[in-house]
N, C-alpha and C positions, 0 to 999 in steps of 0.2 A: 504493500500500500504506500509506504514512504517513497519507494523507488518510483512508483507510478506518479505520485504527486510531484516529485522532483522533475521527472520527465515532462510533465504537463507545464510546470513553471518555466523550464527551459524553452519549450515550444512556444509558449505565449510570449516570452521575452523576445524570441526570434521573430515572431509575427509582428510584435510591436516595433522592433528594430527595422523590419522591412518597411513598415508604414512610415516611420520617421525618416528613413533614408530617401524613400521615393518621393515624399512630399515635404522635404526639408525647406524648400523655397516658400511654401505656403505657411509653415509654422514659424519660420525665423526671418524670412526676407520680405514679407509683405505681399507676395504674389497671391493671386486669387483665381478661383474657378469662374469660368464665364461661358462655357460652350453651350450652344443651343439655347434652351429656355432658362438656363441658370441665371444669366445676366438680364435678359430681356423680360423675364416673367417672374421668376422666384425672387431675385434680388430686390426689385422694387416692392413686391408684395410683402416680403418679410420686413423690409424697412418700415413699411406702413404699420405692420403689426407691432413692431418694437416701439415706434413713436407713440402710437395710441396708448399702449399699456404703460409706457414710461410716464405719460401724463396723468396716470392714475385712473384711466377710463377702461371700461370693459369693451373689447373689440366687437361690438354688435354690428357696426356699419362702417363701410369704407367710403369716405367722401371723395377720394382721389380719382376714382375710375368711373367713367360713364355716368357722371352726375350722381354718383352714389349707388352702391350695391351692398347686399348682405355680406357680412364677413364671417361671423361665428358659424353661420349655417353652411357655409361653403367649405368643403373639406380641402380645397386647394390652398386655403390659408393655413391649414394645419395648426389651428389655434390650440387644440387640446392634445397635440402630439408632443409628448415630453421631450424628445431629443431636439425639437425646434427651440426649446427654451434656452439652448446654448447661445442663441443670438444675443442674449443679454450680457454675455461675458465680454468685457473689454469694448473696443470700438465695434460698430456694427459690421464693418468689413471683416474684422477678425472673427467675430462671433458667427457670421454667416459661413465663413470657410471652415471654422471649427466644427460646425454642425454637419458639414459635408464629410469632413475627415472622420467624424465620429461614426458615420454610417459605413465608411470603408473599414474602419477598425472593427465595427460590429459584424460586418460581413466575414472578416477573417476569424475573429474570435468566436463568433456565433457558430460558424460551420465547424470550426475545430471542436467546440464544446459539444455540438450535436453528434459528430462522429465518435468522439470519445465516450459520450453517453451510450452510444450504440456498441461500446466496447471494442471499437477498432483501435489498432495500435497507433502510437503517437505519430509515426512516419506517415501513415495513411491519413490521419486527421490533418496533418500539415499539408499534405497533398491536396485534400479536399478544400481546405481553407484557402490556399493559394490559388486554386482554380476558380475561386470566387463563388460565393453563394450569399444569399440573404436569409437570415433566420437565426433565432437563438432558442431553439427547442431543447428541452431536457426531458423528453418523453422516452423513457426506457420501458420498463414494465409499468402498467397502469397503477398509479397511486395518487391520492389527493394532491400531494405536493407537486409532483411532476405535471399532473393534469392542470393545476392552477397556473404553473409557470408557462405551460404551452398556451393556455388560454390568454394569458397576458401578452405573450409574443404575438399571437394572432390579432388580438385587440389593438395592438400598436399599429398594425397595418390598416385595420379598419378605420382607425382615427384619421389616417391619411387619405384613404380612399383611392390610392394610386393603383390602377388596374394591373400594371406589371408586378408590383409588389404583392398584391393579393394573389395573383396567379402563382408566383413563386412560393408563397406561404402555403397555399392549398396543395400545391404539388408536393412540398415537403411533408405536409400532413398525411397525404395519401401514401407516400413512400414509407413514412414512419409507422403508420398503422398497418400497412399491408406487406411490406418487405419483411422477411424473416429476421429475427433477432439472433444475436450470437448466443450459443449455448452457455450454460452456467460455467462449465469447465473452462471454456475459452475466456469468459469474463474474469474468472479468478486468475488465470494465467496472465491476462492483460494487466490486472491490478498489480501483479508482481513484477511487471516490466518485461516478462518473458514472452517470446513469440509462441502462440498456441500451435500445437503440432497436429491437431486434428484438422484435416482440410475440409473437404466439401461436407462431410457428415456433421461437422460441428454446427452447421447452421440449422436451426430448428424453427419450425413454425410456432407462433404464439399458441398457447393452450386455449386462448379464447376462440370461440366460434366466430363465423363470419357475422352473425347477428350481433354478437358482443362488440366486435370491432366497429361495425356500423353504428352501434349505440354510443361507443366512445367518441367517434367522430361527430355524431350529432350533438352530444352533450358538450363537447369541446367548442363546437361552433356556437351553440346557444350561450355558453359562458362568455365567449369572446364578444358576441353581439351585445350582451348585457353590459360588459365593461365599456364597450365603445358606444353605448346608447347616447351619451352626451353629444356625439357627432352624428351618429347614424340617423336618429329620429329627425332632427332639423334638416339633415342633408336630404332625406327622402322627400320631405316637404318642399325643400328648395328646388329639387328636380321638377316637382310638379309646377312650380311657379316660374321656372326658367325656360330657356329656349329648347332644352332637351325634352320637354314635355311634348313638343310638336314633332319630334323625330327628325332624322336627317334624310336627305335624298339618297337614293341607292348608291350613286357614284361617290358620295362622301362616306357612306358606310364601308364600302370595299376599298376606299383609298388606303394605301399602305398595305395592300395584300402582299404576302411574301412570295417571291418567285421561288420555285423549287431549286433553281440554280444556286440559291444562297447556301444550300447544304455544303457547297465547296468550302465555305468559310470555316467549317469544322476542322479542316485540314490546313488551310492557308487563310489567315485573317485579312490579307490584302488582295484577295483574288479579284476584287473589283475596284481597288484603290483604297485610299485613306479618306474617311469622312472627316476631313480637317475643317477648321473654321471657315476657310475660304474656298473649299472644294477644288483646290488647285491640283490635287493629286487623285482625283476621283474620275476614273475613265469609264466605269461600268454603270453610270447613273441610269442607263436605260433599263437595267435590271430592276430598278426600284419603282418603275411605273411612272405615273404622271407627276409625282412629287419630286422625282429625280434625286431623292435622298431617302435613306432608310429610317424607319421609326426606331428599330433596334439597331444600333450602330454596327454590331458584329455578333455573330453566333459563336465566335471562337472562345473556348474555355481552356485552351491549352491542348496541344496535340496528345498529351498523355491521357487526358480524359477521353478523347476519341478512341485511342488505342485500347484502353482498359475497358471502356464500355462495350466496344465491339468484342473484346475477349470474353466478357461476361455473357454476351448473347451467343457467341460461338460455343462456349462451354455450357450454356444453359444452366447457369447457377440459379439457385433458388431465388424466386422473385423476378426472373427475367420476363415472364409473361406480363406481370403487372407493370414493370418498367416499360416494356414495349407498348402496352396498351396506352399508358399515359403519353408516351412520346408520339405515337401515331395519332392519337386524338388531338394532341396539341398541334402537331404538324398540319393536320387536315384543317383545323380551325384557322391556323396562321395563313394558310393558302388563300383564304378569303374569296375574292372574286374569281380565282382560278378554278374553283369547283362550284357545283350548283348549291352547295350547302347554304351560303349566305343569301342567295336569291330566295331559297325556300324559307329561311328564317325571316327574311324581310316581308315575304308574302304573308307570313303568320303574324306580322305586327311587331317583330323585333327590329325596330328601326332607330334605336338610340345607341346601338353598339357600333363602334368604329375602331379603326386601326387594328385590323385582324392580326397583323404581324406580332402584336404583343403577346398573343397566345403561345408563341414559341418559347416564352420564358419558362413555362411549366416543364417543357421537354428538357430545356437546358439544365434546370436544377435537378430534375430526375436523373439525367445522364451523369451529373457530377456525383450524386450520392451512390448511384448504381456502380459507377466506375470505382468509387472508393471501396465498395464491397468486393469488387473483382480484384482490386489491388491487394486487399487484405488476404484473399485466398491465394493470390499469386505469391505473396510473401510466406504464406503457410506451406508452400510447396505443392499446391494443387497442380498436377501436370496438365490437366485439361485447360485450366486458365492460362498456364504458361504457354501451352501450345497455341491457344487462341490469341494470346497477346503477340506471339511471334508471327502468326499468320497475319494479324491485323497490321502490325508494324511493317511487314514485308510488302503488303498490298499498298499501304500508304506511301512507303518509300519508293516503290515502283512508280506509282502515279506521279508523285512529285518529281521523280527523276526524269520521267518522260517529258513533263511540261518544262522542267528546267533545261533539259537538252534542247527542246524546241526554242527556248528563249536565247540560246547561244548561236542559233543559225544566223547566217548573214542577212537573210531577208526578214528576220523577225520583226524589226521596227515597222516595215511596210505592212506586214501581215497584221500586226497589232493595231495599227491605225485603221486598217480596213475592217478588222473584226469588230471593233468598238465604234466604227463610224465616227472617227475623230478627224479634226482638221490636221493638215500636215504639220502645223506648228506644234501639235501635241506629241510629236514623235519622241521627244526626250522622255516622256512618261514610260516608254518601252524599257529604258534602262532601269528605271525604278522598279518596274514589274519584274524584270529579269532578276534583280537583286533579291526581291522578296521571295521568288520561287526557289532561288538557290538557297536562301536561308531555310525555307520550309523543307527542302530536301535534306539539308544538313541536320536539322532537328530530327526529322523522321529517321534518318540513318543512324543518328546517335542513339535514339531510343531503341531502335532495332538491335543495335550492338549491345546495349545494356541488358535488354531482355534476354538475348541469347547468351550473355556472359553469366558466369556463376562466381565472379570475383567477390570478395568480401567487401569491397569498396563500392559496390553497385548502388547502395542507398545514398552514399555521399555524392556520387556522380549524378544520380537521379535528382537530388535536391538542387544541385547547381544548374542542371538543365532546366528544371522547373522554374527556378527564379529567373533565369535568363530568358526563358520563353514567355512567361506570363508577366513577370515583374517589369520587364523593360517596355512592355506595351502600356504601362500605366500613364506615362506622360502623353502618349497619343490618345488614350481613351479619356483622359481628364486634363486637357491643355489648360495652361494658366496664362494670366496677363499680369504685368507689373502693377504695383500699388497705384500709379498715376491713373490707370484706366478706370479705377473705381471712385474717382473724384468728379465733381460736376464739370461738364464741358464749358468752355468760355461763354457760349451763347446764353447760358443760364443767368450769368451776372448782368446781362444787358436787359433782362426783363424786369418789370416793375416789382418792387419788393413785397407789396401787399398780396402775396400769392394765394392767400385764403379767400380773396375777394373775387377771383376770376378763374376761368379755365382756358386751356389751349385746345385747338382743334388741329390735328395732324391731317390736313386734307391730302397731302402727298401720299399717305398710305392708301388712300382710295383711288387717286388718279394714276399713281404709278408712273409709267412712261419709260422711255429709253434712258433718261438721266438717272432715274432711281435704279434701274437695272445695272447701269455702269458702276454706280457707287457700291451696290451690294456685291457685284462680281469682283470688284477690287478688294473690298474688305467688308464683309457683312457685319462684323462685330464693331468696328470703328464707325461704320455708318449708323449702327443702332445707337451708339453712345453719343456721337457728335450730332446726329440728326434727330435726337429726341424722339426716336421711334417708340410707338406704344410698346411697352408700358414704362420704358426707361425714364421718361420725364418724371414719373411719380416718385422715383428714388431721390430726386433732387427737390422734393417738396412742391412740385407743380401738379395742379389738378388738370385732368384731361377729360374730354367728353367727345361723343360721336365717333369713338374709335370702334373698329370691327371687333366683334366678340370671338376671339380666336379659340377659346376653349368651350364656347357655347354654354356659359353658366350665368350670363346676365339675365335679368328679369325680363319677362315677356313684354312689358311696356317699352323697355329700351329697344327691343327688337322691332316693335311696331314703329317706333320713331325712325330707326335706321332703314326699315323697309320703305317708309314714306319718303325719306330723303333720297333713296335710290330710285324710287318711282318718279320723283320730281326731277331728278337729274336726267332720267330717260326721256323727259319731254323736250330736251335739247336746249333748255335755258342755260346760257353760259355762266350765269350767276346763280347756279342751282344751290350753292351752299349758303348764300346770304341769309335767307329766312331762318334756317336751322342754326346758324351761328348766332343770330340775334336772339332767338328764344332759348338758347342753351348757355347763356352767361359766358360766351367766348370773348376774350380780349385779344388773343393772338392766333393767327392762322399760319400754319407751317406748310410750306410747299418745298419740293426739291429744287435745288439750284441747278444751273447749267453745269454739267459735269466738267467740260473742258475749262470753263472759266474758273470753277472752284479749284480744280487741280492746279491750274496755272498760278492762282493766288497763293496756294500753299506750296508752290515749287515742287509739286509732285509728291509731297509727303502726305499720305492718306491719313496719318495719325493726327495731323494738324488741319485737316481739311474741314471746312464748314459746308456740309452737303445740302444745307437747307436755306431757304429764304423765309424770314419771319416778318409777317406784316401785322401791324397793330390795327385793330378795328377802330374806326374813327370815334364812335360813341357806343361803347359796349353797354349792354343792358344789364342791370344788377340782378343778383340771384333772386331777390324778393322784390316784387313790384306790383302795383295796382294796374289792372288791365284797363286801357283806354278804349279798347275795342274787343267785343266778345263775338266770336264767330262760331256758328254751329254747322254741322255737316262734315263732309269729307275734307280733310285738311289739304290734300294735294290739289283737289279741284278748286278749293278756295284760294290757294296760292297762285294758281294759274290765272285767276281773275285779278288778284291783288297780291303781289309778292312781298308787300311791306308787312313784316311780322313784328315791328317794334311795338312794344307794350300791347301786344295782342294775346288773347287767350282763345285757343280753339277748344271749345268746351260747350256744355249746356249748363248754364247757371241761372236758375230762376231767382228773381228778386235782386239781381245785381245790375247796377247802372254803370255807365262809363265813369271812370275814376275821377275825372275833373281835377280838383285840387287835393285829392287824397295823397297821402305821402307815407313813406316808411321812415320813421324817426330814427330807429336804431335796430341793429340786429347783432346777436351774439350766438356763436356756435361752439359746440363740442363735436366729437365724432358722431354722436348719435342723438344730439338734441339741438334745438335752435329756439331762441327767444327773439321775437320780432315785435317791437313797439310801433304801432301805426296810429294814424289819425285820418278820418274820412268824414266829409260833411253829409254823405248819403251812403246807403248800402252799396258796397263795391266789392269786386272780386280780387282777392290777394292771391297772386300766383307765386308759388314756391318752386323754384327750379331744382327740385330734388326728386329723384326717381321714386315714383309711388309704389307702395307695397302695403299689403294688408296689415302689417304689424306697426305701421306708423300710427300714432295717436296724436290728433290735433285738438288743442283746447283753446277756447276763447275766454279770456279772463277766468281761467280755472275750470270752465265747464266744457264738456265734450262738444266738439263741432264736427259737422259733416265734411269729410274730405271729398273733393271732387276731382275727377281727372282733368288735366289741362295739358294742351300741346302733346297729346298722346302719352308721353312718358312721365310727365310731371304732375304736380298736384296743386290744388287751389282750395280756398275757403272763402265763403261769403262773410264779409265783415260789416256789421251794422254801423250806422252813423255814430260818430264819437271817437274818443281815444281809447284804445284797447291794447291788450297784450296777447299776442298769439304765440303759443308754445307748441313745439313739435318734439315728440319723444318716440324713439324706436326701441322696442323690446320684443324679442322672440320668446314666447313662453315655452316653446318646445325645447329650447336649450336648457331651461331650468328643469323641466320634467326629465329630460334625458340625463342631466347631471345627477338628479336624485337616484335614478336607476343605476347609473355607473358607480355612484358612491356605495350603494348597497352591494353591488357585485364585487367591488374592490375589497370591501370589508370581508365578504365571504371568501374571496380568494386569499386574503391575508391570513384568515383563520386556517384555511386549508394548507397554506405554505408553512405556517408556524407549527403544524402538527408533526 
């Protein structure tokens, strides 16, 4: 037992050292993660969460995006996800990166703990951890303590609501409940640090029947749902109130369907290039469909995982049918539009499911765990697994050798350009592809030699190979930017400082054009930062509105307004945005600048380029105002008759007259409340440019007032003559109900763990 604990300690220290070495620039030099949605989506959202809570307010409502949207009810904000609370440590930039690094460490330590809990030897657990997995399960034989810990781990993912994470967790749950556990004799040997000598026969099925196993899975799921109720209950309600309630068009549902060709990535991670920030080395983007970029950046888990997983299937070790079923099912779902499955599901009403490629995550996690079981039996001396591993490594080595040889032929560059339909200028990519296939061949050959060898140093060599293979890809999979990238761009300082009083409208993100494409192609991340692309402006304290809803979580009234804006633009009016800018409290309009002029001004330095033109609205309309004109009927039709939307309310408000000399005396806001002091000589309609939702409560001098829709997305209230105080307050009661359920479930879990 002591030897086993010492071995575990050394392994965990090694995994910690790997994390520190690979991400030393983030920990000590101020670099930060930025790739894909990290900077453009999660960075500003978490900045908002931190600022709201730091002011002593509960994050009910986000005023920074789309004229306000629910925050606590939307799992994307991860309000109740404990690891996100690391953003409060140090500066926001440091805390943001720390919470990302925590998940990398959790993936390493969690998978190691999982495999050790399954009584696999230390070397195999390190192999599984370094091959990357998500999850911190301690489910061995059923017991209240292990059960409660597993429920907590699953609940953590439910609090986030991230589909890929949920798929990984449920795949692990299926593997843990259904794959055979190590026999007691093997467990005792592992505890003593010795290699169990019983090969295939040491794996025994759980004594529980299939019904008991299913019952365990059901109870685990129920426990996890109860713990995560604080997020799940309001999230389900939010889905009903958001754009997802209307479903997606079929082409959106099957977008990011995974091409079967991507299975090549299980052997060579760069088979189609590198999905780098600027796509400069991505030649196989046609494989990714219309998006030209993958949803899951790579299927590669390390060539050792592929070899030992194949060995397990060749040897038909216990659990191979279950692992194969999970992998095949995951693969079929990931194919999306390549099979009739999603078309059939769509016909049955399943129209809010998208990004089919994410389903492959369940297969990848299953492969890693299954490969670990196979590796364990390989080290036990199981000749069937050894033979299977040798066959798999020979096959992979042969395939990579054939492709690598082809890359060495004189006409390879020409064939490469023709195969991927590239421009002649892309021919230098062929040299990069050649290098990658030669590396893949070298790795496969090295593993083949190690598997065939019976030297006593095989495990040490295998560890070096594993770190070289998987570890060195870390910088590619998680690219970083220097500290300066995470500071406000110079254009922010040129905007008026009363940022809480107005919003900006990034019209360029709607109009696009060749200039936008040139900027993005030159550097998508610097364009996002310097160009205030949604939602990056929110990270610098700027409120934005009328932006596209990329994740389809905005409230339905917001989508109604955006649909109306697009319909009005389709009429051909060159000033299509003016009425929507007026009614949405916009002070600045952002358009893309001329690419050639902007690059010339920056002397070709994209990092210092200003890719946008910012125009101030001559007379921006305040957020709270009395309507001078009340218009009923279809807003687009009304705008075609009279495009002037200044101090106009498109609504039906009985008893309200034109505002006349009515005025807003003062207004004070927090993230989820507003106090507006007003005065009017006659009943008038006060328009509040805040997205309407059923959980807003409006009072007039302390008494409930009827909230009316205004300008499709916003709200209004009829104010009688005189001087009054109008108060707005947003509270979602489902969050409170869910919190009570979660608290009770956590208490029950704590009692079970303490036993």
